Predicted model as a PDB file, atoms N, CA, C, CB and O in Angstrom, pLDDT in the B-factor column:
MODEL        1                                                                  
ATOM      1  N   MET A   1     -20.379 -11.222 -42.829  1.00 69.00           N  
ATOM      2  CA  MET A   1     -21.388 -10.204 -42.918  1.00 69.00           C  
ATOM      3  C   MET A   1     -21.572  -9.854 -44.394  1.00 69.00           C  
ATOM      4  CB  MET A   1     -21.005  -8.956 -42.073  1.00 69.00           C  
ATOM      5  O   MET A   1     -20.603  -9.636 -45.121  1.00 69.00           O  
ATOM      6  N   LEU A   2     -22.776  -9.809 -44.798  1.00 75.00           N  
ATOM      7  CA  LEU A   2     -23.116  -9.466 -46.174  1.00 75.00           C  
ATOM      8  C   LEU A   2     -23.707  -8.059 -46.199  1.00 75.00           C  
ATOM      9  CB  LEU A   2     -24.112 -10.501 -46.782  1.00 75.00           C  
ATOM     10  O   LEU A   2     -24.618  -7.748 -45.431  1.00 75.00           O  
ATOM     11  N   THR A   3     -23.191  -7.222 -47.074  1.00 80.00           N  
ATOM     12  CA  THR A   3     -23.663  -5.841 -47.135  1.00 80.00           C  
ATOM     13  C   THR A   3     -24.284  -5.530 -48.489  1.00 80.00           C  
ATOM     14  CB  THR A   3     -22.516  -4.873 -46.852  1.00 80.00           C  
ATOM     15  O   THR A   3     -24.176  -6.312 -49.433  1.00 80.00           O  
ATOM     16  N   ASP A   4     -24.926  -4.394 -48.564  1.00 84.00           N  
ATOM     17  CA  ASP A   4     -25.487  -3.949 -49.836  1.00 84.00           C  
ATOM     18  C   ASP A   4     -24.383  -3.745 -50.871  1.00 84.00           C  
ATOM     19  CB  ASP A   4     -26.285  -2.648 -49.646  1.00 84.00           C  
ATOM     20  O   ASP A   4     -24.604  -3.954 -52.064  1.00 84.00           O  
ATOM     21  N   HIS A   5     -23.207  -3.343 -50.426  1.00 85.00           N  
ATOM     22  CA  HIS A   5     -22.069  -3.180 -51.328  1.00 85.00           C  
ATOM     23  C   HIS A   5     -21.696  -4.516 -51.967  1.00 85.00           C  
ATOM     24  CB  HIS A   5     -20.861  -2.592 -50.574  1.00 85.00           C  
ATOM     25  O   HIS A   5     -21.411  -4.573 -53.163  1.00 85.00           O  
ATOM     26  N   ASP A   6     -21.695  -5.591 -51.178  1.00 84.00           N  
ATOM     27  CA  ASP A   6     -21.403  -6.923 -51.710  1.00 84.00           C  
ATOM     28  C   ASP A   6     -22.400  -7.305 -52.799  1.00 84.00           C  
ATOM     29  CB  ASP A   6     -21.425  -7.967 -50.584  1.00 84.00           C  
ATOM     30  O   ASP A   6     -22.022  -7.860 -53.831  1.00 84.00           O  
ATOM     31  N   ILE A   7     -23.652  -7.009 -52.565  1.00 88.00           N  
ATOM     32  CA  ILE A   7     -24.692  -7.353 -53.541  1.00 88.00           C  
ATOM     33  C   ILE A   7     -24.495  -6.562 -54.827  1.00 88.00           C  
ATOM     34  CB  ILE A   7     -26.097  -7.083 -52.959  1.00 88.00           C  
ATOM     35  O   ILE A   7     -24.593  -7.119 -55.921  1.00 88.00           O  
ATOM     36  N   VAL A   8     -24.220  -5.274 -54.701  1.00 90.00           N  
ATOM     37  CA  VAL A   8     -24.039  -4.447 -55.889  1.00 90.00           C  
ATOM     38  C   VAL A   8     -22.826  -4.908 -56.693  1.00 90.00           C  
ATOM     39  CB  VAL A   8     -23.885  -2.972 -55.495  1.00 90.00           C  
ATOM     40  O   VAL A   8     -22.915  -5.078 -57.909  1.00 90.00           O  
ATOM     41  N   VAL A   9     -21.700  -5.110 -56.023  1.00 89.00           N  
ATOM     42  CA  VAL A   9     -20.466  -5.447 -56.722  1.00 89.00           C  
ATOM     43  C   VAL A   9     -20.442  -6.895 -57.198  1.00 89.00           C  
ATOM     44  CB  VAL A   9     -19.283  -5.189 -55.824  1.00 89.00           C  
ATOM     45  O   VAL A   9     -20.116  -7.162 -58.355  1.00 89.00           O  
ATOM     46  N   LYS A  10     -20.785  -7.829 -56.314  1.00 90.00           N  
ATOM     47  CA  LYS A  10     -20.618  -9.244 -56.626  1.00 90.00           C  
ATOM     48  C   LYS A  10     -21.810  -9.879 -57.328  1.00 90.00           C  
ATOM     49  CB  LYS A  10     -20.341  -9.989 -55.381  1.00 90.00           C  
ATOM     50  O   LYS A  10     -21.678 -10.949 -57.923  1.00 90.00           O  
ATOM     51  N   VAL A  11     -22.953  -9.244 -57.265  1.00 93.00           N  
ATOM     52  CA  VAL A  11     -24.128  -9.812 -57.933  1.00 93.00           C  
ATOM     53  C   VAL A  11     -24.485  -8.958 -59.144  1.00 93.00           C  
ATOM     54  CB  VAL A  11     -25.334  -9.906 -56.956  1.00 93.00           C  
ATOM     55  O   VAL A  11     -24.333  -9.398 -60.284  1.00 93.00           O  
ATOM     56  N   LEU A  12     -24.950  -7.766 -58.907  1.00 93.00           N  
ATOM     57  CA  LEU A  12     -25.386  -6.907 -60.006  1.00 93.00           C  
ATOM     58  C   LEU A  12     -24.235  -6.547 -60.939  1.00 93.00           C  
ATOM     59  CB  LEU A  12     -26.018  -5.639 -59.459  1.00 93.00           C  
ATOM     60  O   LEU A  12     -24.398  -6.538 -62.159  1.00 93.00           O  
ATOM     61  N   GLY A  13     -23.070  -6.250 -60.363  1.00 92.00           N  
ATOM     62  CA  GLY A  13     -21.913  -5.872 -61.164  1.00 92.00           C  
ATOM     63  C   GLY A  13     -21.406  -6.988 -62.063  1.00 92.00           C  
ATOM     64  O   GLY A  13     -20.725  -6.731 -63.055  1.00 92.00           O  
ATOM     65  N   ARG A  14     -21.735  -8.217 -61.718  1.00 91.00           N  
ATOM     66  CA  ARG A  14     -21.305  -9.368 -62.523  1.00 91.00           C  
ATOM     67  C   ARG A  14     -22.442  -9.937 -63.360  1.00 91.00           C  
ATOM     68  CB  ARG A  14     -20.739 -10.457 -61.623  1.00 91.00           C  
ATOM     69  O   ARG A  14     -22.323 -11.012 -63.949  1.00 91.00           O  
ATOM     70  N   GLY A  15     -23.556  -9.192 -63.403  1.00 93.00           N  
ATOM     71  CA  GLY A  15     -24.673  -9.604 -64.233  1.00 93.00           C  
ATOM     72  C   GLY A  15     -25.465 -10.784 -63.700  1.00 93.00           C  
ATOM     73  O   GLY A  15     -26.188 -11.435 -64.454  1.00 93.00           O  
ATOM     74  N   LYS A  16     -25.340 -11.069 -62.407  1.00 92.00           N  
ATOM     75  CA  LYS A  16     -26.089 -12.175 -61.803  1.00 92.00           C  
ATOM     76  C   LYS A  16     -27.468 -11.697 -61.371  1.00 92.00           C  
ATOM     77  CB  LYS A  16     -25.323 -12.764 -60.595  1.00 92.00           C  
ATOM     78  O   LYS A  16     -27.712 -10.496 -61.249  1.00 92.00           O  
ATOM     79  N   VAL A  17     -28.350 -12.630 -61.146  1.00 91.00           N  
ATOM     80  CA  VAL A  17     -29.704 -12.329 -60.687  1.00 91.00           C  
ATOM     81  C   VAL A  17     -29.724 -12.460 -59.159  1.00 91.00           C  
ATOM     82  CB  VAL A  17     -30.766 -13.287 -61.359  1.00 91.00           C  
ATOM     83  O   VAL A  17     -29.434 -13.540 -58.644  1.00 91.00           O  
ATOM     84  N   PRO A  18     -30.058 -11.394 -58.420  1.00 89.00           N  
ATOM     85  CA  PRO A  18     -30.055 -11.461 -56.961  1.00 89.00           C  
ATOM     86  C   PRO A  18     -30.910 -12.595 -56.397  1.00 89.00           C  
ATOM     87  CB  PRO A  18     -30.533 -10.158 -56.402  1.00 89.00           C  
ATOM     88  O   PRO A  18     -30.498 -13.266 -55.451  1.00 89.00           O  
ATOM     89  N   ALA A  19     -32.085 -12.813 -56.962  1.00 92.00           N  
ATOM     90  CA  ALA A  19     -32.975 -13.854 -56.437  1.00 92.00           C  
ATOM     91  C   ALA A  19     -32.393 -15.251 -56.619  1.00 92.00           C  
ATOM     92  CB  ALA A  19     -34.333 -13.774 -57.120  1.00 92.00           C  
ATOM     93  O   ALA A  19     -32.787 -16.180 -55.913  1.00 92.00           O  
ATOM     94  N   GLY A  20     -31.466 -15.410 -57.551  1.00 92.00           N  
ATOM     95  CA  GLY A  20     -30.874 -16.718 -57.793  1.00 92.00           C  
ATOM     96  C   GLY A  20     -29.493 -16.885 -57.184  1.00 92.00           C  
ATOM     97  O   GLY A  20     -28.816 -17.879 -57.444  1.00 92.00           O  
ATOM     98  N   THR A  21     -29.070 -15.918 -56.373  1.00 92.00           N  
ATOM     99  CA  THR A  21     -27.742 -15.951 -55.767  1.00 92.00           C  
ATOM    100  C   THR A  21     -27.851 -16.239 -54.282  1.00 92.00           C  
ATOM    101  CB  THR A  21     -27.002 -14.626 -56.001  1.00 92.00           C  
ATOM    102  O   THR A  21     -28.590 -15.566 -53.565  1.00 92.00           O  
ATOM    103  N   LYS A  22     -27.117 -17.236 -53.823  1.00 91.00           N  
ATOM    104  CA  LYS A  22     -27.112 -17.584 -52.397  1.00 91.00           C  
ATOM    105  C   LYS A  22     -26.019 -16.794 -51.679  1.00 91.00           C  
ATOM    106  CB  LYS A  22     -26.898 -19.116 -52.200  1.00 91.00           C  
ATOM    107  O   LYS A  22     -24.966 -16.514 -52.253  1.00 91.00           O  
ATOM    108  N   ALA A  23     -26.273 -16.441 -50.431  1.00 87.00           N  
ATOM    109  CA  ALA A  23     -25.323 -15.648 -49.647  1.00 87.00           C  
ATOM    110  C   ALA A  23     -23.961 -16.336 -49.566  1.00 87.00           C  
ATOM    111  CB  ALA A  23     -25.871 -15.401 -48.235  1.00 87.00           C  
ATOM    112  O   ALA A  23     -22.932 -15.662 -49.574  1.00 87.00           O  
ATOM    113  N   GLY A  24     -23.941 -17.652 -49.490  1.00 85.00           N  
ATOM    114  CA  GLY A  24     -22.684 -18.384 -49.409  1.00 85.00           C  
ATOM    115  C   GLY A  24     -21.795 -18.193 -50.617  1.00 85.00           C  
ATOM    116  O   GLY A  24     -20.578 -18.352 -50.518  1.00 85.00           O  
ATOM    117  N   GLU A  25     -22.374 -17.855 -51.752  1.00 87.00           N  
ATOM    118  CA  GLU A  25     -21.588 -17.605 -52.959  1.00 87.00           C  
ATOM    119  C   GLU A  25     -20.798 -16.300 -52.860  1.00 87.00           C  
ATOM    120  CB  GLU A  25     -22.501 -17.568 -54.181  1.00 87.00           C  
ATOM    121  O   GLU A  25     -19.865 -16.074 -53.630  1.00 87.00           O  
ATOM    122  N   LEU A  26     -21.170 -15.455 -51.923  1.00 85.00           N  
ATOM    123  CA  LEU A  26     -20.547 -14.142 -51.800  1.00 85.00           C  
ATOM    124  C   LEU A  26     -19.516 -14.071 -50.685  1.00 85.00           C  
ATOM    125  CB  LEU A  26     -21.600 -13.104 -51.569  1.00 85.00           C  
ATOM    126  O   LEU A  26     -18.886 -13.032 -50.494  1.00 85.00           O  
ATOM    127  N   SER A  27     -19.336 -15.155 -49.952  1.00 79.00           N  
ATOM    128  CA  SER A  27     -18.433 -15.130 -48.807  1.00 79.00           C  
ATOM    129  C   SER A  27     -16.984 -14.999 -49.247  1.00 79.00           C  
ATOM    130  CB  SER A  27     -18.610 -16.385 -47.967  1.00 79.00           C  
ATOM    131  O   SER A  27     -16.624 -15.341 -50.374  1.00 79.00           O  
ATOM    132  N   GLN A  28     -16.157 -14.492 -48.328  1.00 75.00           N  
ATOM    133  CA  GLN A  28     -14.748 -14.264 -48.637  1.00 75.00           C  
ATOM    134  C   GLN A  28     -13.837 -14.935 -47.620  1.00 75.00           C  
ATOM    135  CB  GLN A  28     -14.454 -12.772 -48.691  1.00 75.00           C  
ATOM    136  O   GLN A  28     -12.780 -14.387 -47.307  1.00 75.00           O  
ATOM    137  N   GLY A  29     -14.193 -16.065 -47.106  1.00 74.00           N  
ATOM    138  CA  GLY A  29     -13.333 -16.749 -46.153  1.00 74.00           C  
ATOM    139  C   GLY A  29     -13.736 -16.501 -44.726  1.00 74.00           C  
ATOM    140  O   GLY A  29     -14.905 -16.256 -44.428  1.00 74.00           O  
ATOM    141  N   GLU A  30     -12.765 -16.565 -43.848  1.00 78.00           N  
ATOM    142  CA  GLU A  30     -13.047 -16.471 -42.420  1.00 78.00           C  
ATOM    143  C   GLU A  30     -13.355 -15.040 -41.981  1.00 78.00           C  
ATOM    144  CB  GLU A  30     -11.874 -17.007 -41.628  1.00 78.00           C  
ATOM    145  O   GLU A  30     -12.892 -14.074 -42.586  1.00 78.00           O  
ATOM    146  N   ALA A  31     -14.133 -14.932 -40.933  1.00 78.00           N  
ATOM    147  CA  ALA A  31     -14.426 -13.623 -40.351  1.00 78.00           C  
ATOM    148  C   ALA A  31     -13.262 -13.217 -39.449  1.00 78.00           C  
ATOM    149  CB  ALA A  31     -15.770 -13.647 -39.550  1.00 78.00           C  
ATOM    150  O   ALA A  31     -12.716 -14.047 -38.722  1.00 78.00           O  
ATOM    151  N   VAL A  32     -12.892 -11.963 -39.499  1.00 80.00           N  
ATOM    152  CA  VAL A  32     -11.826 -11.434 -38.649  1.00 80.00           C  
ATOM    153  C   VAL A  32     -12.477 -10.426 -37.718  1.00 80.00           C  
ATOM    154  CB  VAL A  32     -10.656 -10.778 -39.496  1.00 80.00           C  
ATOM    155  O   VAL A  32     -13.186  -9.522 -38.160  1.00 80.00           O  
ATOM    156  N   THR A  33     -12.232 -10.588 -36.436  1.00 85.00           N  
ATOM    157  CA  THR A  33     -12.843  -9.682 -35.461  1.00 85.00           C  
ATOM    158  C   THR A  33     -11.769  -9.060 -34.576  1.00 85.00           C  
ATOM    159  CB  THR A  33     -13.884 -10.429 -34.597  1.00 85.00           C  
ATOM    160  O   THR A  33     -10.654  -9.569 -34.467  1.00 85.00           O  
ATOM    161  N   ILE A  34     -12.132  -7.955 -33.955  1.00 88.00           N  
ATOM    162  CA  ILE A  34     -11.278  -7.309 -32.964  1.00 88.00           C  
ATOM    163  C   ILE A  34     -12.124  -7.072 -31.728  1.00 88.00           C  
ATOM    164  CB  ILE A  34     -10.665  -5.967 -33.505  1.00 88.00           C  
ATOM    165  O   ILE A  34     -13.352  -7.023 -31.798  1.00 88.00           O  
ATOM    166  N   GLY A  35     -11.463  -6.927 -30.609  1.00 91.00           N  
ATOM    167  CA  GLY A  35     -12.171  -6.682 -29.357  1.00 91.00           C  
ATOM    168  C   GLY A  35     -12.286  -5.200 -29.052  1.00 91.00           C  
ATOM    169  O   GLY A  35     -11.499  -4.389 -29.541  1.00 91.00           O  
ATOM    170  N   ALA A  36     -13.250  -4.864 -28.260  1.00 92.00           N  
ATOM    171  CA  ALA A  36     -13.467  -3.465 -27.885  1.00 92.00           C  
ATOM    172  C   ALA A  36     -12.271  -2.896 -27.121  1.00 92.00           C  
ATOM    173  CB  ALA A  36     -14.735  -3.338 -27.037  1.00 92.00           C  
ATOM    174  O   ALA A  36     -12.057  -1.683 -27.128  1.00 92.00           O  
ATOM    175  N   ASP A  37     -11.496  -3.750 -26.468  1.00 94.00           N  
ATOM    176  CA  ASP A  37     -10.344  -3.301 -25.687  1.00 94.00           C  
ATOM    177  C   ASP A  37      -9.033  -3.337 -26.475  1.00 94.00           C  
ATOM    178  CB  ASP A  37     -10.209  -4.152 -24.450  1.00 94.00           C  
ATOM    179  O   ASP A  37      -7.995  -2.952 -25.936  1.00 94.00           O  
ATOM    180  N   ASP A  38      -9.048  -3.783 -27.725  1.00 95.00           N  
ATOM    181  CA  ASP A  38      -7.827  -3.864 -28.526  1.00 95.00           C  
ATOM    182  C   ASP A  38      -7.311  -2.462 -28.834  1.00 95.00           C  
ATOM    183  CB  ASP A  38      -8.081  -4.645 -29.837  1.00 95.00           C  
ATOM    184  O   ASP A  38      -8.086  -1.552 -29.127  1.00 95.00           O  
ATOM    185  N   ASP A  39      -5.979  -2.302 -28.762  1.00 94.00           N  
ATOM    186  CA  ASP A  39      -5.417  -0.989 -29.076  1.00 94.00           C  
ATOM    187  C   ASP A  39      -5.192  -0.859 -30.585  1.00 94.00           C  
ATOM    188  CB  ASP A  39      -4.088  -0.767 -28.310  1.00 94.00           C  
ATOM    189  O   ASP A  39      -5.288  -1.837 -31.327  1.00 94.00           O  
ATOM    190  N   ALA A  40      -4.895   0.353 -31.016  1.00 93.00           N  
ATOM    191  CA  ALA A  40      -4.772   0.644 -32.446  1.00 93.00           C  
ATOM    192  C   ALA A  40      -3.698  -0.205 -33.121  1.00 93.00           C  
ATOM    193  CB  ALA A  40      -4.461   2.115 -32.651  1.00 93.00           C  
ATOM    194  O   ALA A  40      -3.888  -0.651 -34.252  1.00 93.00           O  
ATOM    195  N   ASP A  41      -2.564  -0.436 -32.440  1.00 94.00           N  
ATOM    196  CA  ASP A  41      -1.503  -1.263 -33.027  1.00 94.00           C  
ATOM    197  C   ASP A  41      -1.986  -2.677 -33.296  1.00 94.00           C  
ATOM    198  CB  ASP A  41      -0.286  -1.300 -32.107  1.00 94.00           C  
ATOM    199  O   ASP A  41      -1.690  -3.248 -34.346  1.00 94.00           O  
ATOM    200  N   GLU A  42      -2.717  -3.237 -32.366  1.00 93.00           N  
ATOM    201  CA  GLU A  42      -3.235  -4.600 -32.537  1.00 93.00           C  
ATOM    202  C   GLU A  42      -4.266  -4.658 -33.675  1.00 93.00           C  
ATOM    203  CB  GLU A  42      -3.870  -5.103 -31.218  1.00 93.00           C  
ATOM    204  O   GLU A  42      -4.300  -5.621 -34.442  1.00 93.00           O  
ATOM    205  N   ILE A  43      -5.085  -3.643 -33.771  1.00 90.00           N  
ATOM    206  CA  ILE A  43      -6.097  -3.583 -34.838  1.00 90.00           C  
ATOM    207  C   ILE A  43      -5.411  -3.481 -36.201  1.00 90.00           C  
ATOM    208  CB  ILE A  43      -7.059  -2.373 -34.624  1.00 90.00           C  
ATOM    209  O   ILE A  43      -5.771  -4.203 -37.130  1.00 90.00           O  
ATOM    210  N   LEU A  44      -4.434  -2.596 -36.324  1.00 90.00           N  
ATOM    211  CA  LEU A  44      -3.716  -2.445 -37.590  1.00 90.00           C  
ATOM    212  C   LEU A  44      -2.957  -3.716 -37.964  1.00 90.00           C  
ATOM    213  CB  LEU A  44      -2.747  -1.269 -37.507  1.00 90.00           C  
ATOM    214  O   LEU A  44      -2.880  -4.075 -39.139  1.00 90.00           O  
ATOM    215  N   ARG A  45      -2.399  -4.395 -36.962  1.00 92.00           N  
ATOM    216  CA  ARG A  45      -1.694  -5.653 -37.214  1.00 92.00           C  
ATOM    217  C   ARG A  45      -2.657  -6.708 -37.758  1.00 92.00           C  
ATOM    218  CB  ARG A  45      -1.018  -6.162 -35.923  1.00 92.00           C  
ATOM    219  O   ARG A  45      -2.330  -7.419 -38.708  1.00 92.00           O  
ATOM    220  N   ALA A  46      -3.840  -6.809 -37.157  1.00 90.00           N  
ATOM    221  CA  ALA A  46      -4.842  -7.773 -37.630  1.00 90.00           C  
ATOM    222  C   ALA A  46      -5.299  -7.429 -39.039  1.00 90.00           C  
ATOM    223  CB  ALA A  46      -6.051  -7.808 -36.679  1.00 90.00           C  
ATOM    224  O   ALA A  46      -5.459  -8.317 -39.877  1.00 90.00           O  
ATOM    225  N   MET A  47      -5.508  -6.145 -39.304  1.00 87.00           N  
ATOM    226  CA  MET A  47      -5.944  -5.733 -40.641  1.00 87.00           C  
ATOM    227  C   MET A  47      -4.875  -6.048 -41.683  1.00 87.00           C  
ATOM    228  CB  MET A  47      -6.273  -4.231 -40.660  1.00 87.00           C  
ATOM    229  O   MET A  47      -5.193  -6.500 -42.783  1.00 87.00           O  
ATOM    230  N   THR A  48      -3.611  -5.812 -41.341  1.00 90.00           N  
ATOM    231  CA  THR A  48      -2.513  -6.089 -42.267  1.00 90.00           C  
ATOM    232  C   THR A  48      -2.374  -7.594 -42.498  1.00 90.00           C  
ATOM    233  CB  THR A  48      -1.190  -5.506 -41.727  1.00 90.00           C  
ATOM    234  O   THR A  48      -2.236  -8.039 -43.638  1.00 90.00           O  
ATOM    235  N   THR A  49      -2.409  -8.364 -41.434  1.00 90.00           N  
ATOM    236  CA  THR A  49      -2.266  -9.813 -41.535  1.00 90.00           C  
ATOM    237  C   THR A  49      -3.339 -10.425 -42.419  1.00 90.00           C  
ATOM    238  CB  THR A  49      -2.315 -10.443 -40.157  1.00 90.00           C  
ATOM    239  O   THR A  49      -3.062 -11.322 -43.216  1.00 90.00           O  
ATOM    240  N   HIS A  50      -4.559  -9.939 -42.276  1.00 83.00           N  
ATOM    241  CA  HIS A  50      -5.696 -10.515 -43.005  1.00 83.00           C  
ATOM    242  C   HIS A  50      -6.068  -9.723 -44.256  1.00 83.00           C  
ATOM    243  CB  HIS A  50      -6.898 -10.600 -42.093  1.00 83.00           C  
ATOM    244  O   HIS A  50      -7.089  -9.987 -44.890  1.00 83.00           O  
ATOM    245  N   LYS A  51      -5.221  -8.741 -44.604  1.00 80.00           N  
ATOM    246  CA  LYS A  51      -5.420  -7.928 -45.803  1.00 80.00           C  
ATOM    247  C   LYS A  51      -6.798  -7.270 -45.845  1.00 80.00           C  
ATOM    248  CB  LYS A  51      -5.228  -8.780 -47.039  1.00 80.00           C  
ATOM    249  O   LYS A  51      -7.484  -7.279 -46.867  1.00 80.00           O  
ATOM    250  N   VAL A  52      -7.178  -6.700 -44.705  1.00 76.00           N  
ATOM    251  CA  VAL A  52      -8.452  -5.976 -44.596  1.00 76.00           C  
ATOM    252  C   VAL A  52      -8.181  -4.527 -44.947  1.00 76.00           C  
ATOM    253  CB  VAL A  52      -9.082  -6.105 -43.153  1.00 76.00           C  
ATOM    254  O   VAL A  52      -7.353  -3.872 -44.314  1.00 76.00           O  
ATOM    255  N   ARG A  53      -8.882  -4.023 -45.963  1.00 72.00           N  
ATOM    256  CA  ARG A  53      -8.676  -2.633 -46.375  1.00 72.00           C  
ATOM    257  C   ARG A  53      -9.697  -1.693 -45.762  1.00 72.00           C  
ATOM    258  CB  ARG A  53      -8.729  -2.523 -47.881  1.00 72.00           C  
ATOM    259  O   ARG A  53      -9.428  -0.505 -45.585  1.00 72.00           O  
ATOM    260  N   ARG A  54     -10.846  -2.211 -45.444  1.00 66.00           N  
ATOM    261  CA  ARG A  54     -11.863  -1.379 -44.791  1.00 66.00           C  
ATOM    262  C   ARG A  54     -12.630  -2.260 -43.833  1.00 66.00           C  
ATOM    263  CB  ARG A  54     -12.827  -0.706 -45.832  1.00 66.00           C  
ATOM    264  O   ARG A  54     -12.658  -3.484 -43.963  1.00 66.00           O  
ATOM    265  N   ARG A  55     -13.239  -1.620 -42.885  1.00 59.00           N  
ATOM    266  CA  ARG A  55     -13.983  -2.392 -41.891  1.00 59.00           C  
ATOM    267  C   ARG A  55     -15.459  -2.370 -42.205  1.00 59.00           C  
ATOM    268  CB  ARG A  55     -13.737  -1.851 -40.484  1.00 59.00           C  
ATOM    269  O   ARG A  55     -15.969  -1.425 -42.807  1.00 59.00           O  
ATOM    270  N   ARG A  56     -16.127  -3.401 -41.798  1.00 57.00           N  
ATOM    271  CA  ARG A  56     -17.578  -3.453 -41.879  1.00 57.00           C  
ATOM    272  C   ARG A  56     -18.089  -2.961 -40.543  1.00 57.00           C  
ATOM    273  CB  ARG A  56     -18.108  -4.901 -42.215  1.00 57.00           C  
ATOM    274  O   ARG A  56     -17.725  -3.503 -39.499  1.00 57.00           O  
ATOM    275  N   ARG A  57     -18.907  -1.968 -40.563  1.00 60.00           N  
ATOM    276  CA  ARG A  57     -19.392  -1.373 -39.324  1.00 60.00           C  
ATOM    277  C   ARG A  57     -20.662  -2.062 -38.880  1.00 60.00           C  
ATOM    278  CB  ARG A  57     -19.631   0.128 -39.494  1.00 60.00           C  
ATOM    279  O   ARG A  57     -21.640  -2.133 -39.625  1.00 60.00           O  
ATOM    280  N   ARG A  58     -20.639  -2.567 -37.663  1.00 58.00           N  
ATOM    281  CA  ARG A  58     -21.831  -3.160 -37.092  1.00 58.00           C  
ATOM    282  C   ARG A  58     -22.588  -2.051 -36.377  1.00 58.00           C  
ATOM    283  CB  ARG A  58     -21.481  -4.342 -36.122  1.00 58.00           C  
ATOM    284  O   ARG A  58     -22.025  -1.345 -35.541  1.00 58.00           O  
ATOM    285  N   PRO A  59     -23.857  -1.902 -36.704  1.00 54.00           N  
ATOM    286  CA  PRO A  59     -24.626  -0.836 -36.055  1.00 54.00           C  
ATOM    287  C   PRO A  59     -24.637  -0.996 -34.534  1.00 54.00           C  
ATOM    288  CB  PRO A  59     -26.061  -0.822 -36.586  1.00 54.00           C  
ATOM    289  O   PRO A  59     -24.781  -2.103 -34.014  1.00 54.00           O  
ATOM    290  N   SER A  60     -24.485   0.103 -33.847  1.00 54.00           N  
ATOM    291  CA  SER A  60     -24.499   0.074 -32.387  1.00 54.00           C  
ATOM    292  C   SER A  60     -25.929   0.055 -31.879  1.00 54.00           C  
ATOM    293  CB  SER A  60     -23.743   1.280 -31.809  1.00 54.00           C  
ATOM    294  O   SER A  60     -26.796   0.764 -32.388  1.00 54.00           O  
ATOM    295  N   MET A  61     -26.157  -0.760 -30.878  1.00 49.00           N  
ATOM    296  CA  MET A  61     -27.483  -0.823 -30.265  1.00 49.00           C  
ATOM    297  C   MET A  61     -27.723   0.420 -29.404  1.00 49.00           C  
ATOM    298  CB  MET A  61     -27.631  -2.110 -29.414  1.00 49.00           C  
ATOM    299  O   MET A  61     -28.861   0.711 -29.034  1.00 49.00           O  
ATOM    300  N   MET A  62     -26.655   1.148 -29.086  1.00 50.00           N  
ATOM    301  CA  MET A  62     -26.769   2.302 -28.218  1.00 50.00           C  
ATOM    302  C   MET A  62     -26.944   3.603 -28.995  1.00 50.00           C  
ATOM    303  CB  MET A  62     -25.559   2.394 -27.336  1.00 50.00           C  
ATOM    304  O   MET A  62     -27.260   4.634 -28.402  1.00 50.00           O  
ATOM    305  N   SER A  63     -26.746   3.573 -30.302  1.00 51.00           N  
ATOM    306  CA  SER A  63     -26.813   4.829 -31.053  1.00 51.00           C  
ATOM    307  C   SER A  63     -28.248   5.339 -31.163  1.00 51.00           C  
ATOM    308  CB  SER A  63     -26.217   4.644 -32.451  1.00 51.00           C  
ATOM    309  O   SER A  63     -29.207   4.571 -31.236  1.00 51.00           O  
ATOM    310  N   GLY A  64     -28.346   6.616 -31.172  1.00 53.00           N  
ATOM    311  CA  GLY A  64     -29.665   7.247 -31.291  1.00 53.00           C  
ATOM    312  C   GLY A  64     -30.030   7.528 -32.726  1.00 53.00           C  
ATOM    313  O   GLY A  64     -29.283   7.174 -33.638  1.00 53.00           O  
ATOM    314  N   PRO A  65     -31.168   8.160 -32.942  1.00 51.00           N  
ATOM    315  CA  PRO A  65     -31.603   8.471 -34.302  1.00 51.00           C  
ATOM    316  C   PRO A  65     -30.708   9.456 -35.016  1.00 51.00           C  
ATOM    317  CB  PRO A  65     -32.983   9.006 -34.277  1.00 51.00           C  
ATOM    318  O   PRO A  65     -30.966   9.801 -36.169  1.00 51.00           O  
TER     319      PRO A  65                                                      
ENDMDL                                                                          
END                                                                             
């Protein structure tokens, strides 16, 4: 998942031109996912194993305005 934060830090922050930067240049390896039924211990274990410091939030299709 590519976010606006990635663009600011990895493109603009490094003096690159956004129009000349491909999304693949910004990737950080494999995607790590958790299931909706995973408990907190399992989530923390996955985050620790994969050195995830923050999560990328996927917008919910059910959320309102």
